[in-house]
Biopython code that builds the backbone (N, CA, C, O; Angstrom):
import numpy as np
from Bio.PDB.StructureBuilder import StructureBuilder

atoms = [
    (1, "MET", "N", (17.954, -5.475, 11.461)),
    (1, "MET", "CA", (18.475, -5.849, 10.346)),
    (1, "MET", "C", (17.482, -5.488, 8.828)),
    (1, "MET", "O", (16.458, -6.058, 8.451)),
    (2, "ARG", "N", (18.104, -4.536, 8.294)),
    (2, "ARG", "CA", (17.452, -4.294, 6.898)),
    (2, "ARG", "C", (17.839, -4.903, 5.577)),
    (2, "ARG", "O", (18.966, -4.598, 5.186)),
    (3, "ILE", "N", (17.064, -5.779, 4.742)),
    (3, "ILE", "CA", (17.499, -6.084, 3.559)),
    (3, "ILE", "C", (16.953, -5.425, 2.600)),
    (3, "ILE", "O", (15.777, -5.069, 2.521)),
    (4, "ALA", "N", (17.935, -5.230, 1.743)),
    (4, "ALA", "CA", (17.799, -4.334, 0.387)),
    (4, "ALA", "C", (16.875, -5.119, -0.731)),
    (4, "ALA", "O", (17.423, -6.031, -1.350)),
    (5, "LEU", "N", (15.944, -4.907, -0.925)),
    (5, "LEU", "CA", (15.000, -5.648, -2.210)),
    (5, "LEU", "C", (14.783, -5.080, -3.364)),
    (5, "LEU", "O", (14.413, -3.907, -3.411)),
    (6, "PRO", "N", (14.948, -5.706, -4.302)),
    (6, "PRO", "CA", (14.175, -4.903, -5.474)),
    (6, "PRO", "C", (12.725, -4.138, -5.146)),
    (6, "PRO", "O", (11.795, -4.836, -4.743)),
    (7, "LEU", "N", (12.555, -2.833, -5.306)),
    (7, "LEU", "CA", (11.637, -2.479, -5.439)),
    (7, "LEU", "C", (10.235, -3.116, -5.549)),
    (7, "LEU", "O", (9.295, -3.057, -4.756)),
    (8, "ASP", "N", (10.357, -3.823, -6.899)),
    (8, "ASP", "CA", (8.626, -4.788, -7.153)),
    (8, "ASP", "C", (8.879, -6.008, -6.302)),
    (8, "ASP", "O", (7.930, -6.790, -6.253)),
    (9, "ALA", "N", (10.108, -6.380, -5.527)),
    (9, "ALA", "CA", (10.019, -7.862, -4.814)),
    (9, "ALA", "C", (9.010, -7.888, -3.941)),
    (9, "ALA", "O", (8.737, -6.791, -3.453)),
    (10, "THR", "N", (8.108, -9.178, -3.449)),
    (10, "THR", "CA", (7.137, -9.469, -2.489)),
    (10, "THR", "C", (7.942, -10.207, -1.816)),
    (10, "THR", "O", (8.403, -11.267, -2.241)),
    (11, "PRO", "N", (8.239, -9.593, -0.439)),
    (11, "PRO", "CA", (9.243, -10.065, 0.524)),
    (11, "PRO", "C", (8.265, -11.076, 1.129)),
    (11, "PRO", "O", (7.034, -11.079, 1.125)),
    (12, "SER", "N", (9.203, -11.987, 1.683)),
    (12, "SER", "CA", (8.905, -13.340, 2.329)),
    (12, "SER", "C", (9.908, -14.179, 2.935)),
    (12, "SER", "O", (10.616, -15.010, 2.367)),
    (13, "PHE", "N", (9.876, -13.729, 4.694)),
    (13, "PHE", "CA", (10.696, -14.667, 5.406)),
    (13, "PHE", "C", (10.014, -14.897, 6.399)),
    (13, "PHE", "O", (8.884, -14.502, 6.688)),
    (14, "LEU", "N", (11.226, -16.030, 7.325)),
    (14, "LEU", "CA", (10.668, -16.706, 8.240)),
    (14, "LEU", "C", (10.942, -16.033, 9.637)),
    (14, "LEU", "O", (12.003, -15.499, 9.960)),
    (15, "LEU", "N", (9.897, -16.139, 10.351)),
    (15, "LEU", "CA", (9.924, -15.860, 11.672)),
    (15, "LEU", "C", (10.790, -16.692, 12.834)),
    (15, "LEU", "O", (11.251, -17.680, 12.263)),
    (16, "SER", "N", (11.090, -16.686, 13.874)),
    (16, "SER", "CA", (11.958, -17.372, 14.622)),
    (16, "SER", "C", (11.117, -18.851, 14.596)),
    (16, "SER", "O", (11.797, -19.834, 14.301)),
    (17, "ASP", "N", (10.015, -19.010, 14.819)),
    (17, "ASP", "CA", (8.936, -20.017, 15.062)),
    (17, "ASP", "C", (8.857, -20.796, 14.021)),
    (17, "ASP", "O", (8.454, -21.942, 14.223)),
    (18, "GLY", "N", (9.226, -20.377, 12.604)),
    (18, "GLY", "CA", (8.907, -20.867, 11.470)),
    (18, "GLY", "C", (7.741, -19.988, 10.947)),
    (18, "GLY", "O", (7.633, -19.890, 9.725)),
    (19, "VAL", "N", (7.176, -19.573, 11.457)),
    (19, "VAL", "CA", (6.072, -18.676, 10.792)),
    (19, "VAL", "C", (6.507, -17.800, 9.785)),
    (19, "VAL", "O", (7.536, -17.134, 9.903)),
    (20, "ALA", "N", (5.891, -17.773, 8.956)),
    (20, "ALA", "CA", (6.340, -17.150, 7.506)),
    (20, "ALA", "C", (5.959, -15.709, 7.764)),
    (20, "ALA", "O", (5.012, -15.400, 8.487)),
    (21, "PHE", "N", (6.791, -14.783, 7.098)),
    (21, "PHE", "CA", (6.751, -13.227, 7.001)),
    (21, "PHE", "C", (6.303, -13.054, 5.556)),
    (21, "PHE", "O", (7.173, -12.929, 4.693)),
    (22, "ASP", "N", (5.162, -13.039, 5.263)),
    (22, "ASP", "CA", (4.418, -13.034, 3.784)),
    (22, "ASP", "C", (3.792, -12.069, 3.593)),
    (22, "ASP", "O", (2.593, -12.165, 3.856)),
    (23, "CYS", "N", (4.207, -10.985, 3.161)),
    (23, "CYS", "CA", (3.204, -9.630, 3.097)),
    (23, "CYS", "C", (1.879, -9.973, 2.298)),
    (23, "CYS", "O", (0.848, -9.390, 2.633)),
    (24, "GLN", "N", (1.848, -10.999, 1.134)),
    (24, "GLN", "CA", (0.611, -11.230, 0.537)),
    (24, "GLN", "C", (-0.338, -11.995, 1.517)),
    (24, "GLN", "O", (-1.475, -12.222, 1.104)),
    (25, "SER", "N", (-0.001, -12.405, 2.740)),
    (25, "SER", "CA", (-0.692, -13.210, 3.510)),
    (25, "SER", "C", (-0.897, -11.949, 4.350)),
    (25, "SER", "O", (-2.082, -11.619, 4.392)),
    (26, "CYS", "N", (-0.250, -11.332, 4.880)),
    (26, "CYS", "CA", (-0.481, -10.261, 6.373)),
    (26, "CYS", "C", (-1.263, -8.989, 5.814)),
    (26, "CYS", "O", (-2.488, -9.028, 5.705)),
    (27, "GLY", "N", (-0.494, -7.814, 5.448)),
    (27, "GLY", "CA", (-1.077, -6.721, 4.939)),
    (27, "GLY", "C", (-1.470, -5.853, 5.964)),
    (27, "GLY", "O", (-2.135, -4.825, 5.846)),
    (28, "ALA", "N", (-0.901, -6.461, 7.205)),
    (28, "ALA", "CA", (-0.953, -5.392, 8.448)),
    (28, "ALA", "C", (-0.607, -3.892, 8.276)),
    (28, "ALA", "O", (-1.484, -3.040, 8.422)),
    (29, "CYS", "N", (0.618, -3.580, 7.980)),
    (29, "CYS", "CA", (1.554, -2.303, 7.713)),
    (29, "CYS", "C", (0.320, -1.675, 6.685)),
    (29, "CYS", "O", (0.314, -0.447, 6.778)),
    (30, "CYS", "N", (-0.498, -2.074, 5.938)),
    (30, "CYS", "CA", (-1.464, -1.592, 4.913)),
    (30, "CYS", "C", (-2.936, -1.159, 5.639)),
    (30, "CYS", "O", (-3.772, -0.445, 5.086)),
    (31, "ALA", "N", (-3.106, -1.876, 7.300)),
    (31, "ALA", "CA", (-4.228, -1.619, 7.353)),
    (31, "ALA", "C", (-3.922, -0.934, 8.946)),
    (31, "ALA", "O", (-4.654, -1.176, 9.906)),
    (32, "TYR", "N", (-2.894, -0.180, 9.006)),
    (32, "TYR", "CA", (-2.607, 0.081, 10.576)),
    (32, "TYR", "C", (-2.974, 1.464, 11.025)),
    (32, "TYR", "O", (-3.778, 1.827, 11.883)),
    (33, "SER", "N", (-2.103, 2.214, 10.151)),
    (33, "SER", "CA", (-2.707, 3.960, 10.347)),
    (33, "SER", "C", (-2.804, 4.711, 9.427)),
    (33, "SER", "O", (-1.748, 4.995, 8.861)),
    (34, "ALA", "N", (-3.984, 5.280, 8.950)),
    (34, "ALA", "CA", (-4.037, 6.568, 7.887)),
    (34, "ALA", "C", (-3.162, 7.460, 7.850)),
    (34, "ALA", "O", (-2.948, 8.107, 6.825)),
    (35, "ASP", "N", (-2.342, 7.686, 9.262)),
    (35, "ASP", "CA", (-0.996, 8.368, 8.783)),
    (35, "ASP", "C", (0.557, 7.850, 8.313)),
    (35, "ASP", "O", (1.664, 8.387, 8.301)),
    (36, "TRP", "N", (0.011, 6.463, 7.917)),
    (36, "TRP", "CA", (1.204, 5.786, 7.438)),
    (36, "TRP", "C", (1.735, 5.982, 6.106)),
    (36, "TRP", "O", (2.891, 6.362, 5.920)),
    (37, "PRO", "N", (0.851, 5.710, 5.104)),
    (37, "PRO", "CA", (0.887, 5.933, 3.873)),
    (37, "PRO", "C", (0.929, 7.128, 3.351)),
    (37, "PRO", "O", (0.166, 7.277, 2.396)),
    (38, "ARG", "N", (1.633, 8.135, 3.686)),
    (38, "ARG", "CA", (2.235, 9.302, 3.103)),
    (38, "ARG", "C", (3.180, 9.797, 2.326)),
    (38, "ARG", "O", (4.349, 9.601, 2.658)),
    (39, "PHE", "N", (2.887, 10.536, 1.135)),
    (39, "PHE", "CA", (3.786, 11.071, 0.148)),
    (39, "PHE", "C", (4.979, 11.590, 0.833)),
    (39, "PHE", "O", (4.865, 12.471, 1.685)),
    (40, "SER", "N", (6.353, 10.987, 0.441)),
    (40, "SER", "CA", (7.087, 12.463, 1.234)),
    (40, "SER", "C", (8.364, 12.311, -0.030)),
    (40, "SER", "O", (8.897, 13.402, -0.233)),
    (41, "THR", "N", (8.878, 11.276, -0.812)),
    (41, "THR", "CA", (10.087, 11.650, -1.577)),
    (41, "THR", "C", (9.815, 11.095, -2.985)),
    (41, "THR", "O", (10.735, 10.696, -3.698)),
    (42, "GLU", "N", (8.414, 11.079, -3.397)),
    (42, "GLU", "CA", (7.923, 10.987, -4.713)),
    (42, "GLU", "C", (8.156, 11.948, -5.396)),
    (42, "GLU", "O", (8.053, 13.122, -5.037)),
    (43, "ASP", "N", (8.532, 11.502, -6.572)),
    (43, "ASP", "CA", (8.415, 13.082, -7.615)),
    (43, "ASP", "C", (7.297, 13.105, -8.169)),
    (43, "ASP", "O", (6.708, 12.028, -8.260)),
    (44, "ASP", "N", (6.700, 14.249, -8.676)),
    (44, "ASP", "CA", (5.330, 14.631, -9.631)),
    (44, "ASP", "C", (4.926, 13.635, -10.272)),
    (44, "ASP", "O", (3.726, 13.363, -10.236)),
    (45, "ASP", "N", (5.795, 12.873, -10.992)),
    (45, "ASP", "CA", (5.738, 11.736, -12.003)),
    (45, "ASP", "C", (5.023, 10.718, -11.235)),
    (45, "ASP", "O", (3.812, 10.620, -11.428)),
    (46, "GLN", "N", (5.576, 9.971, -10.421)),
    (46, "GLN", "CA", (5.038, 9.125, -9.374)),
    (46, "GLN", "C", (3.874, 9.113, -9.168)),
    (46, "GLN", "O", (3.027, 8.246, -9.380)),
    (47, "LEU", "N", (3.799, 10.382, -8.620)),
    (47, "LEU", "CA", (2.542, 10.259, -8.003)),
    (47, "LEU", "C", (1.082, 10.767, -9.063)),
    (47, "LEU", "O", (-0.111, 10.658, -8.780)),
    (48, "ASP", "N", (1.587, 11.220, -10.073)),
    (48, "ASP", "CA", (0.486, 11.294, -10.970)),
    (48, "ASP", "C", (-0.188, 10.028, -11.568)),
    (48, "ASP", "O", (-1.346, 9.901, -11.965)),
    (49, "ARG", "N", (1.093, 8.884, -11.524)),
    (49, "ARG", "CA", (0.405, 7.765, -11.887)),
    (49, "ARG", "C", (0.030, 6.743, -10.697)),
    (49, "ARG", "O", (0.125, 5.522, -10.821)),
    (50, "ILE", "N", (-0.440, 7.449, -9.439)),
    (50, "ILE", "CA", (-1.354, 6.393, -8.420)),
    (50, "ILE", "C", (-2.876, 7.026, -9.080)),
    (50, "ILE", "O", (-2.980, 8.225, -9.339)),
    (51, "PRO", "N", (-3.737, 6.284, -9.250)),
    (51, "PRO", "CA", (-5.197, 6.778, -9.718)),
    (51, "PRO", "C", (-6.161, 7.437, -8.460)),
    (51, "PRO", "O", (-6.575, 6.954, -7.406)),
    (52, "GLU", "N", (-6.308, 8.771, -9.096)),
    (52, "GLU", "CA", (-6.976, 9.732, -8.005)),
    (52, "GLU", "C", (-7.819, 8.851, -6.741)),
    (52, "GLU", "O", (-7.714, 9.332, -5.612)),
    (53, "LYS", "N", (-8.412, 7.941, -6.856)),
    (53, "LYS", "CA", (-9.603, 7.242, -6.446)),
    (53, "LYS", "C", (-8.807, 6.470, -4.834)),
    (53, "LYS", "O", (-9.421, 5.911, -3.925)),
    (54, "PHE", "N", (-7.383, 6.689, -4.937)),
    (54, "PHE", "CA", (-6.564, 6.132, -4.316)),
    (54, "PHE", "C", (-6.120, 7.206, -3.313)),
    (54, "PHE", "O", (-5.861, 6.700, -2.222)),
    (55, "VAL", "N", (-5.950, 8.575, -3.355)),
    (55, "VAL", "CA", (-5.335, 9.714, -3.032)),
    (55, "VAL", "C", (-5.997, 10.530, -2.320)),
    (55, "VAL", "O", (-7.010, 11.086, -2.746)),
    (56, "SER", "N", (-5.459, 10.736, -0.997)),
    (56, "SER", "CA", (-6.048, 11.267, 0.371)),
    (56, "SER", "C", (-6.626, 12.483, -0.319)),
    (56, "SER", "O", (-5.983, 12.912, -1.277)),
    (57, "ALA", "N", (-8.027, 13.260, 0.111)),
    (57, "ALA", "CA", (-8.384, 14.548, -0.384)),
    (57, "ALA", "C", (-7.316, 15.610, -0.046)),
    (57, "ALA", "O", (-7.271, 16.522, -0.871)),
    (58, "ASP", "N", (-6.796, 15.662, 0.568)),
    (58, "ASP", "CA", (-5.995, 16.795, 0.871)),
    (58, "ASP", "C", (-4.436, 16.606, 0.069)),
    (58, "ASP", "O", (-3.580, 17.491, 0.055)),
    (59, "LEU", "N", (-4.275, 15.091, -0.657)),
    (59, "LEU", "CA", (-2.998, 14.824, -1.598)),
    (59, "LEU", "C", (-1.849, 14.585, -0.741)),
    (59, "LEU", "O", (-0.789, 14.536, -1.365)),
    (60, "SER", "N", (-1.754, 14.404, 0.672)),
    (60, "SER", "CA", (-0.952, 14.003, 0.951)),
    (60, "SER", "C", (-0.383, 12.664, 1.489)),
    (60, "SER", "O", (0.621, 12.393, 2.147)),
    (61, "GLY", "N", (-1.311, 11.988, 1.012)),
    (61, "GLY", "CA", (-0.785, 10.759, 0.823)),
    (61, "GLY", "C", (-1.867, 9.441, 0.149)),
    (61, "GLY", "O", (-2.326, 9.753, -0.950)),
    (62, "MET", "N", (-2.206, 8.375, 0.547)),
    (62, "MET", "CA", (-2.839, 7.243, 0.110)),
    (62, "MET", "C", (-4.365, 7.513, 1.092)),
    (62, "MET", "O", (-4.419, 7.563, 2.321)),
    (63, "ARG", "N", (-5.356, 7.639, 0.251)),
    (63, "ARG", "CA", (-6.510, 7.361, 0.818)),
    (63, "ARG", "C", (-7.148, 6.013, 1.463)),
    (63, "ARG", "O", (-7.255, 4.943, 0.864)),
    (64, "CYS", "N", (-7.602, 6.303, 2.969)),
    (64, "CYS", "CA", (-7.865, 5.561, 3.742)),
    (64, "CYS", "C", (-9.232, 5.372, 4.025)),
    (64, "CYS", "O", (-9.955, 6.333, 3.759)),
    (65, "GLU", "N", (-9.817, 4.262, 4.549)),
    (65, "GLU", "CA", (-10.929, 4.157, 5.379)),
    (65, "GLU", "C", (-11.064, 3.541, 6.735)),
    (65, "GLU", "O", (-11.395, 2.390, 7.018)),
    (66, "GLY", "N", (-10.745, 4.526, 7.505)),
    (66, "GLY", "CA", (-10.263, 4.221, 8.857)),
    (66, "GLY", "C", (-8.799, 4.281, 8.683)),
    (66, "GLY", "O", (-8.068, 5.157, 8.220)),
    (67, "ASN", "N", (-8.540, 2.971, 9.240)),
    (67, "ASN", "CA", (-6.927, 2.810, 9.288)),
    (67, "ASN", "C", (-6.256, 2.225, 7.869)),
    (67, "ASN", "O", (-5.074, 2.343, 7.544)),
    (68, "ARG", "N", (-7.339, 1.549, 7.094)),
    (68, "ARG", "CA", (-7.179, 0.824, 6.105)),
    (68, "ARG", "C", (-6.808, 1.650, 5.154)),
    (68, "ARG", "O", (-7.343, 2.759, 5.125)),
    (69, "CYS", "N", (-5.767, 1.283, 4.121)),
    (69, "CYS", "CA", (-5.640, 1.884, 2.704)),
    (69, "CYS", "C", (-6.577, 1.244, 2.186)),
    (69, "CYS", "O", (-7.139, 0.231, 2.600)),
    (70, "LEU", "N", (-6.845, 2.167, 0.762)),
    (70, "LEU", "CA", (-8.148, 1.974, 0.122)),
    (70, "LEU", "C", (-7.685, 1.054, -0.912)),
    (70, "LEU", "O", (-8.500, 0.323, -1.475)),
    (71, "ALA", "N", (-5.970, 1.018, -1.323)),
    (71, "ALA", "CA", (-5.408, 0.034, -2.355)),
    (71, "ALA", "C", (-5.424, -1.434, -1.715)),
    (71, "ALA", "O", (-5.417, -2.454, -2.405)),
    (72, "LEU", "N", (-5.443, -1.424, -0.554)),
    (72, "LEU", "CA", (-5.408, -2.515, -0.029)),
    (72, "LEU", "C", (-6.684, -3.672, -0.315)),
    (72, "LEU", "O", (-7.824, -3.441, 0.089)),
    (73, "THR", "N", (-6.351, -4.868, -1.021)),
    (73, "THR", "CA", (-7.373, -5.780, -0.866)),
    (73, "THR", "C", (-7.279, -7.170, -0.271)),
    (73, "THR", "O", (-6.160, -7.605, 0.002)),
    (74, "GLY", "N", (-8.386, -7.925, -0.039)),
    (74, "GLY", "CA", (-8.141, -9.197, 0.955)),
    (74, "GLY", "C", (-8.597, -8.633, 2.316)),
    (74, "GLY", "O", (-9.178, -7.619, 2.704)),
    (75, "GLU", "N", (-8.007, -9.885, 2.936)),
    (75, "GLU", "CA", (-8.147, -10.086, 4.553)),
    (75, "GLU", "C", (-6.905, -9.885, 5.062)),
    (75, "GLU", "O", (-6.092, -10.738, 4.706)),
    (76, "VAL", "N", (-6.316, -8.665, 6.090)),
    (76, "VAL", "CA", (-5.625, -8.892, 6.903)),
    (76, "VAL", "C", (-5.229, -10.257, 7.771)),
    (76, "VAL", "O", (-5.929, -10.644, 8.707)),
    (77, "GLY", "N", (-4.073, -10.903, 7.359)),
    (77, "GLY", "CA", (-3.529, -11.940, 8.322)),
    (77, "GLY", "C", (-3.843, -13.419, 7.359)),
    (77, "GLY", "O", (-3.344, -14.536, 7.502)),
    (78, "LYS", "N", (-4.823, -12.954, 6.386)),
    (78, "LYS", "CA", (-5.237, -14.161, 5.607)),
    (78, "LYS", "C", (-4.617, -14.268, 4.160)),
    (78, "LYS", "O", (-3.826, -15.181, 3.924)),
    (79, "HIS", "N", (-4.951, -13.379, 3.215)),
    (79, "HIS", "CA", (-4.337, -13.350, 1.898)),
    (79, "HIS", "C", (-4.946, -11.487, 1.725)),
    (79, "HIS", "O", (-6.013, -10.884, 1.836)),
    (80, "THR", "N", (-3.779, -11.226, 1.461)),
    (80, "THR", "CA", (-4.163, -9.818, 1.088)),
    (80, "THR", "C", (-3.186, -9.180, -0.336)),
    (80, "THR", "O", (-2.139, -9.805, -0.506)),
    (81, "ALA", "N", (-3.429, -8.099, -1.265)),
    (81, "ALA", "CA", (-2.679, -7.620, -2.265)),
    (81, "ALA", "C", (-2.910, -6.041, -2.178)),
    (81, "ALA", "O", (-3.749, -5.496, -1.461)),
    (82, "CYS", "N", (-1.932, -5.347, -3.120)),
    (82, "CYS", "CA", (-1.921, -4.133, -2.726)),
    (82, "CYS", "C", (-2.532, -3.785, -4.254)),
    (82, "CYS", "O", (-1.850, -4.211, -5.186)),
    (83, "GLY", "N", (-3.754, -3.051, -4.589)),
    (83, "GLY", "CA", (-4.277, -3.240, -5.916)),
    (83, "GLY", "C", (-3.627, -2.074, -6.716)),
    (83, "GLY", "O", (-4.218, -1.812, -7.763)),
    (84, "ILE", "N", (-2.621, -1.382, -6.457)),
    (84, "ILE", "CA", (-1.445, -0.490, -6.646)),
    (84, "ILE", "C", (0.023, -0.827, -6.759)),
    (84, "ILE", "O", (0.864, 0.070, -6.806)),
    (85, "TYR", "N", (0.376, -2.241, -6.807)),
    (85, "TYR", "CA", (1.538, -2.721, -6.327)),
    (85, "TYR", "C", (2.480, -1.891, -7.036)),
    (85, "TYR", "O", (2.985, -0.965, -6.401)),
    (86, "GLU", "N", (2.779, -2.048, -8.153)),
    (86, "GLU", "CA", (3.844, -1.292, -9.071)),
    (86, "GLU", "C", (3.688, 0.131, -9.055)),
    (86, "GLU", "O", (4.596, 0.793, -9.559)),
    (87, "LEU", "N", (2.675, 0.730, -8.555)),
    (87, "LEU", "CA", (2.460, 2.445, -8.328)),
    (87, "LEU", "C", (2.702, 2.730, -7.019)),
    (87, "LEU", "O", (2.517, 3.917, -6.751)),
    (88, "ARG", "N", (3.048, 2.055, -6.130)),
    (88, "ARG", "CA", (2.883, 2.340, -4.384)),
    (88, "ARG", "C", (3.861, 3.466, -4.394)),
    (88, "ARG", "O", (4.856, 3.665, -5.091)),
    (89, "PRO", "N", (3.247, 4.225, -3.323)),
    (89, "PRO", "CA", (4.304, 5.165, -2.752)),
    (89, "PRO", "C", (5.623, 4.777, -2.295)),
    (89, "PRO", "O", (5.781, 3.561, -2.185)),
    (90, "ASP", "N", (6.566, 5.487, -2.015)),
    (90, "ASP", "CA", (8.143, 4.924, -1.500)),
    (90, "ASP", "C", (7.597, 4.809, -0.040)),
    (90, "ASP", "O", (8.673, 5.047, 0.508)),
    (91, "VAL", "N", (7.083, 4.697, 0.579)),
    (91, "VAL", "CA", (6.716, 4.517, 2.315)),
    (91, "VAL", "C", (6.377, 3.578, 2.064)),
    (91, "VAL", "O", (7.107, 2.848, 2.734)),
    (92, "CYS", "N", (5.372, 2.635, 1.235)),
    (92, "CYS", "CA", (4.971, 1.453, 1.259)),
    (92, "CYS", "C", (6.409, 0.147, 0.794)),
    (92, "CYS", "O", (6.645, -1.027, 1.080)),
    (93, "ARG", "N", (6.982, 1.096, 0.053)),
    (93, "ARG", "CA", (7.808, 0.078, -0.593)),
    (93, "ARG", "C", (9.335, -0.095, 0.479)),
    (93, "ARG", "O", (10.286, -0.871, 0.382)),
    (94, "ALA", "N", (9.082, 0.804, 1.299)),
    (94, "ALA", "CA", (10.322, 0.874, 2.477)),
    (94, "ALA", "C", (10.245, 0.105, 3.673)),
    (94, "ALA", "O", (11.252, -0.208, 4.308)),
    (95, "CYS", "N", (8.839, -0.279, 4.074)),
    (95, "CYS", "CA", (8.436, -1.442, 5.128)),
    (95, "CYS", "C", (8.906, -2.779, 4.622)),
    (95, "CYS", "O", (8.836, -3.327, 3.522)),
    (96, "MET", "N", (9.290, -3.041, 5.512)),
    (96, "MET", "CA", (10.236, -4.145, 5.326)),
    (96, "MET", "C", (9.921, -5.277, 6.120)),
    (96, "MET", "O", (10.133, -5.073, 7.316)),
    (97, "PRO", "N", (9.274, -6.943, 5.714)),
    (97, "PRO", "CA", (9.213, -7.758, 6.695)),
    (97, "PRO", "C", (10.214, -7.833, 7.663)),
    (97, "PRO", "O", (11.383, -8.103, 7.389)),
    (98, "GLY", "N", (9.759, -7.585, 8.888)),
    (98, "GLY", "CA", (10.559, -8.153, 10.213)),
    (98, "GLY", "C", (11.011, -6.751, 11.101)),
    (98, "GLY", "O", (11.390, -6.651, 12.268)),
    (99, "GLY", "N", (10.828, -5.832, 10.158)),
    (99, "GLY", "CA", (11.469, -4.427, 10.403)),
    (99, "GLY", "C", (10.142, -3.759, 11.919)),
    (99, "GLY", "O", (9.028, -4.219, 12.167)),
    (100, "ASP", "N", (10.927, -2.509, 12.673)),
    (100, "ASP", "CA", (9.954, -2.092, 13.207)),
    (100, "ASP", "C", (8.534, -1.787, 13.217)),
    (100, "ASP", "O", (7.792, -1.881, 14.195)),
    (101, "ASP", "N", (8.182, -1.368, 11.902)),
    (101, "ASP", "CA", (7.333, -0.897, 11.204)),
    (101, "ASP", "C", (6.362, -1.859, 11.312)),
    (101, "ASP", "O", (5.445, -1.797, 12.130)),
    (102, "CYS", "N", (6.583, -3.070, 10.235)),
    (102, "CYS", "CA", (5.889, -4.473, 10.555)),
    (102, "CYS", "C", (5.866, -4.855, 11.705)),
    (102, "CYS", "O", (4.699, -5.067, 12.038)),
    (103, "LEU", "N", (6.518, -5.040, 12.435)),
    (103, "LEU", "CA", (5.990, -5.840, 13.751)),
    (103, "LEU", "C", (4.991, -5.180, 14.485)),
    (103, "LEU", "O", (4.014, -5.774, 14.943)),
    (104, "MET", "N", (5.237, -3.716, 14.644)),
    (104, "MET", "CA", (4.023, -2.856, 15.533)),
    (104, "MET", "C", (2.696, -3.106, 15.035)),
    (104, "MET", "O", (1.653, -3.266, 15.669)),
    (105, "ALA", "N", (2.929, -3.115, 13.670)),
    (105, "ALA", "CA", (1.362, -3.399, 12.547)),
    (105, "ALA", "C", (1.068, -4.648, 12.664)),
    (105, "ALA", "O", (-0.119, -4.916, 12.478)),
    (106, "ARG", "N", (1.929, -5.700, 12.972)),
    (106, "ARG", "CA", (1.479, -7.239, 12.924)),
    (106, "ARG", "C", (0.872, -7.429, 14.722)),
    (106, "ARG", "O", (-0.210, -7.959, 14.975)),
    (107, "ALA", "N", (1.648, -6.979, 15.609)),
    (107, "ALA", "CA", (1.199, -6.685, 16.950)),
    (107, "ALA", "C", (-0.186, -6.347, 16.753)),
    (107, "ALA", "O", (-1.072, -7.197, 16.835)),
    (108, "ALA", "N", (-0.429, -4.991, 16.465)),
    (108, "ALA", "CA", (-1.792, -4.165, 16.371)),
    (108, "ALA", "C", (-2.894, -5.368, 16.025)),
    (108, "ALA", "O", (-3.912, -5.719, 16.622)),
    (109, "HIS", "N", (-2.329, -5.795, 14.944)),
    (109, "HIS", "CA", (-3.863, -6.994, 14.453)),
    (109, "HIS", "C", (-3.866, -8.232, 14.986)),
    (109, "HIS", "O", (-4.683, -9.031, 14.529)),
    (110, "GLY", "N", (-2.960, -8.659, 16.061)),
    (110, "GLY", "CA", (-2.776, -10.106, 16.961)),
    (110, "GLY", "C", (-2.128, -10.980, 15.641)),
    (110, "GLY", "O", (-2.668, -12.086, 15.602)),
    (111, "LEU", "N", (-1.259, -10.823, 14.697)),
    (111, "LEU", "CA", (-0.414, -11.515, 13.934)),
    (111, "LEU", "C", (1.111, -11.785, 14.660)),
    (111, "LEU", "O", (1.767, -10.899, 15.208)),
    (112, "ALA", "N", (1.522, -13.214, 14.537)),
    (112, "ALA", "CA", (3.019, -13.599, 15.151)),
    (112, "ALA", "C", (3.857, -12.640, 14.635)),
    (112, "ALA", "O", (3.841, -12.214, 13.480)),
    (113, "ILE", "N", (4.936, -12.164, 15.950)),
    (113, "ILE", "CA", (5.963, -11.433, 15.754)),
    (113, "ILE", "C", (7.391, -12.038, 16.039)),
    (113, "ILE", "O", (8.467, -11.444, 15.971)),
    (114, "ALA", "N", (7.196, -13.130, 16.317)),
    (114, "ALA", "CA", (8.540, -13.671, 17.156)),
    (114, "ALA", "C", (8.258, -15.405, 16.578)),
    (114, "ALA", "O", (9.023, -16.304, 16.927)),
]
sb = StructureBuilder()
sb.init_structure("model")
sb.init_model(0)
sb.init_chain("A")
sb.init_seg("    ")
for serial, (resi, resn, name, xyz) in enumerate(atoms, 1):
    if name == "N":
        sb.init_residue(resn, " ", resi, " ")
    sb.init_atom(name, np.array(xyz, "f"), 0.0, 1.0, " ", f" {name:<3s}", serial, name[0])
structure = sb.get_structure()
């Protein structure tokens, strides 16, 4: 089930066992794959607002170190934040807590998924 949220909302949901799905304490999706934070539906104006230091060399998406987006701050599974939250690309806004992408990333980091 997908839930439509305002683009600037910080999602927080409960898993079936009462564990919170809180993006600010997770960050797994931002540290799962360098192929995920790709630009696709953004217009040039949106992309121009993202600081150059966070854009990949080939301009196709966010710059990553290994699998971790450089805009991600903090420690995955403990406390995280996006350094460009208001400017993040559409693909980042589309990842919803409890969605398939979220669960795959959480499982890869050993975080609760149920």
